[in-house]
C-alpha positions in Angstrom: -0.1 0.1 0.1 1.4 3.4 -1.1 -0.2 6.4 0.7 1.0 9.8 -0.2 -0.1 12.9 1.4 -0.2 16.5 -0.2 -0.3 19.6 1.9 -0.5 22.5 -0.1 -2.2 26.2 -0.3 -3.4 25.7 -3.8 -7.3 25.8 -4.1 -7.5 24.4 -7.5 -6.9 21.1 -8.8 -7.5 17.6 -7.0 -4.6 16.3 -4.6 -4.0 13.7 -7.1 -3.5 16.4 -10.0 -1.2 18.5 -8.0 1.0 15.3 -6.7 1.5 14.1 -10.4 2.2 17.4 -12.0 3.7 19.7 -9.5 5.5 17.3 -6.7 6.9 14.7 -9.1 8.2 17.2 -11.3 9.9 19.0 -8.5 11.2 15.7 -7.2 12.5 14.6 -10.7 14.2 18.2 -11.0 16.1 17.8 -7.6 17.0 14.1 -8.5 18.8 15.4 -12.0 20.4 18.2 -10.0 22.0 15.7 -7.3 23.0 13.5 -10.2 24.4 16.4 -12.0 26.6 17.3 -9.0 27.8 13.7 -8.0 28.6 12.5 -11.4 30.1 15.7 -12.8 31.7 17.2 -9.7 29.8 20.4 -10.2 28.8 21.4 -6.7 30.6 24.9 -6.7 29.6 27.9 -8.8 32.0 30.5 -8.3 30.1 33.5 -10.1 27.2 35.4 -8.4 25.1 35.3 -11.6 22.6 32.5 -11.9 22.9 32.9 -15.7 26.8 32.5 -15.8 26.7 29.5 -13.6 23.9 27.6 -15.5 26.4 28.3 -18.7 29.3 27.0 -16.9 27.4 23.5 -16.0 26.1 23.3 -19.6 29.5 23.7 -21.0 30.6 21.1 -18.2 28.2 18.6 -18.9 28.7 19.1 -22.9 32.6 18.5 -22.3 31.5 15.5 -20.4 29.3 14.1 -23.2 32.3 14.3 -25.6 34.9 12.3 -23.5 
């Protein structure tokens, strides 16, 4: 038996829809970030700009794929 609870302030949508569309997507994004950090050693971002750090991570990932 797999019971899930949804606690939210959202007023629209059923609990099942909120869980399937929002919570699972958030969890998937967190898992991808965790995997990226552990496999590519990208746990440190030295710039204060989020766009620059994201570009560095993209280039780091592309270099890893090419290797």
